[in-house]
N, C-alpha and C positions, 0 to 999 in steps of 0.2 A: 408442656413444660416446656419446650424449647420458644415455641411462641412467646410466652406468658414472660420467659428470661426478656428475651431480645425487646420487647416490648418494656420491661421494665428497666433494662438498660436504657435504651431510648428515652423514656421517662425522664430517669434520671440527667441525662444531658442535657436536655429540653431546661429541666428545673435551671442547673447548672450554668446551662446561656442565658435564660432570663437573668437570671442574680446577676451576672457578669454585665447585662446589657444593662439593668436599671441600676446598679453601683455605677456604670460609666455615664449613663444620662444624668446621674443625680450628683457628678464628679464629684462624690466623697472626698476621692485622690487630691483634688485641690483645696477642698476646705481644710482635710485633714494637714495638707501640707502650711498652710497658712496659718493654721492656729499652732504649730508647732514651731514656727517661727518667732511669734512672738509670743508665748511659756519660755521658751529657752530666753531670749533676751530678758522676759521679767525676772527670771530665775538671780542674776544679777545683783539687782536690786532688794532682792529678797534675803540672799545672803546678805548683803550689807545691813540690812535692817536685825537680822538673826542678832548677828554679829555683834552689833549694837547696843543690842537689848540684851546679850546674853554676857555681855561683858557685865552691865549693871546689874543685872540680879542673878546670875548664877554663878557657882563655887568652881573653880577649876575641874571639881567630881563632877558635876553635873555637865558639864560642855563636853567632859570624855564616853557621857553618856550620847549626847548628841552625836557625838562623832559615832559612836557604837550603834548607833539608830540610823544613821547615811550609809553604816556599812552593809547594812541590811538589806538596800536597794539593790538590783541589778549590778554588776561590775559597770560597766559605762557610767550610768548618770550618779555612782558612787564617787567614783573617782572623780567627775567632773565636778561636783558637789565638794570633793572633800579638798579638792586643790582649791579651787576658789574660796575656800573658808578659808585654809591656810596661808592663800597669801592676803587677803583681807585683817586676818590677825594679824601678819606678819607688816606688813605695809601700813592699816590703819586711816584709809585714805581722811581728811578733812572734807567729808562730803554731809549738810546738813541733813540729819533725817527728813525731817519734809521732806524735801529735795526727792530723796529716797527712796521715799513714800508714796508720791506724786507719780514717780518715772515708774516704780511698782504698780502704780492702780493703773495706770495709762496701758501699760505694753501688756500686763494681764487682759483687760477688760476687752484689749483688742482679739487678745487670744479666742475669749468665751465668745465675742462679738462670730469669729470664724466657725464657731463651733453652733453658734444660734444659726447663721449662715447656712449649715449645713444639715443641718435638722431641719431649716425649715422647706432648704432644698428637696429635701428626701420627699417633702408632704407637699412640693408643688406649689408654694407659695413664694414671693417674692417679701424681699425684706421690708419692713414697716419705718415709720420717720426714723430720722437721725436722734432723735431725742430717747423717745423708748428705747431705740436699740442699745444707746450708751447708758441709759438706768438701767435696763437689765443684765445687761454686761457687767457694769460697777457690783449690781447685787450680789453676782452668780459670784465671783470673783472675792468678793467680800467675804463669804461665805464659804467658799473654796481654803479661803488664808484660816478663817477660823477654827474649819476642820483639824486645816494642817498644825495648827498652833495648838490646839486641842491633844491632837496625835502627840507633839509633843509633850506638852507636860504631861500627861499619863504618862509619856515613855518614861520618861525624867524624876518625875514625884510620884506618881501612881505607885510604886513598890512602897517610898518611905508613908505616903498615906496611908496604903491600906495594914500594915504594919503598926501605923500610931492605933488606925480604929481595930487593928485585931487586939490591942494591948489595952484598951478603953473598951471594948464590948468581947471577951473572950468566946463569948457564944456566937457570934459570926464568923469564927475564923475557918472553919468548914466551907461558910460560903465564900467567902471573899478568897480563900486560894482555889476556890472552883472558879471566881470570876478569872484570876488570874492564867487559869489554866486553858481558859477558852477566851482571850483577850484576842489573838489572832482569827478567829469568827466573829467580834463583838466589832474589828476593825473592819471585816469583810463587808459584814451587815450596811458598816457606818455609809462604804464606798458605794455600795444597791443603792439603799438612801438616796446619796449624795444623786447618783447619778440619775433616778430618778425625779428631783426634784429638777435636774437640767431640762431632762425630756418635755415635763410636765411646762414650765417656764418656757421654753422654747416653741414646742410644739405650737402651730397656728389651731386657731379654735375651729377653723372650719374643715378638722382632721377627728373631730368628733372622740377626742381620748381626753377627755378633762378630768377625770378621775386620776387620782394619781397608785392608785393602786393597778392601774392597765398599765401604767409602764413600768412595771415593775418585773414581767420577763426581759424586753431589752436589756434593762440596767442589771437583773444578773447574770444577761449572757455576757455585756463588757466587760463588769467586775472579774466574771470568770473566765472570763481571754484574757483582761487584763496580766492576771495572774500569771496563767497558764504560762502566757508569750513570754515575761516574763522572765519567768522559770527556767525554759527553752535556751529562752537568748541568752541570759549569762551562760545556760551549760555551753555556745555553741563558742562565743567568744570567747569563752575560756579556754576551751580544747581543740576547735575548731580555724578559727579566723585565723586568718593574715595580712586584715585593714591595716595593721600598722605600716607594711610593707610600702600599701601605697598612699596613704599619709601621712605619715611621720609623724610630727610634731600634734597634727588638728585629729589623729587617730581616735582622740576621747569625745571628742565635741561632735564629730560626725558620727560616730556610735550612738550617742544621745541621739543626737539626733533622729538617728534611723529609728532607734527604740520609743522614742515621743513619737512621731509621725504616725509608727505601727499602732501605738496606743488611743491617738486620733481616731484613725482610721476605725479600730474596733469597738469605742464610741460610737459613732458616727453609723456603727453595722446594727449596732442594739436600737438606735433608731428605727432604720431598715426593719429588722427584727417586729419591732412593736405595729410597724405598718403593716408587713406581710400577716401579721396575727388577728388584724382588725380590720383587714380588709382595702385598706384605705392606697391609693393610687394618684397618679396627677390628674389623671382623666377624669374621677368621682369627685375629687377636691374641686377640680377647676367647676364642675358640671353644677355645685351646690348654689 
């Protein structure tokens, strides 16, 4: 019994050390930091576009619902986005929408390129051509923006649309109520699907994980990790953190960066999990 326990403890330590060495070798921290930096920069033009379009198509009540939606985020990103949203509403900067959109696409696509580099590093393949990298980054960025906008639309107008459908088709009311009740689960599944698509597009062909379904385990792990980490991080910031004494007025931005950096790391760990499941390694990929 003692011997088996010792062996099991040693094997666990060896597994942890091997995982740590792999993560360090794949430079996950570097790629996560790069992705976080550019994604944070892209938040400003994204909020500017949101404010501009919201002023054109949304009423005051709709804008308040968007603010309520933002408040559902962990405290740090919610405060950062809320402050920027209020600043842009008050200042109304005279920047053409087209330039703002270009800034958003460029910075966000750079962040996605960092994620792409991280996934390729996990599977031991160097980056491809510049044009192909840019195209993939833009496609994923556009897809991600569509998901965010869709979530906003559903959150703002979803209840109204469901009420209208319920009035027109009373027989569907129980089903519509059920959809509302499970909407958090639906959003969670959408994020799993998005992460799986990211892994599918960015994973090199030599890794032999060509089916979208084979990327679902890592995507589910990443989505669950994001959710759990965001919940725990918000509790820590609210009750235990003294970061404000160190960073002062930069506290919100710094905490937001730390949160996003950890989320990007978790995303890349999802790719590592897929590699572990299907037995791919840098050595085996290079030998193919």
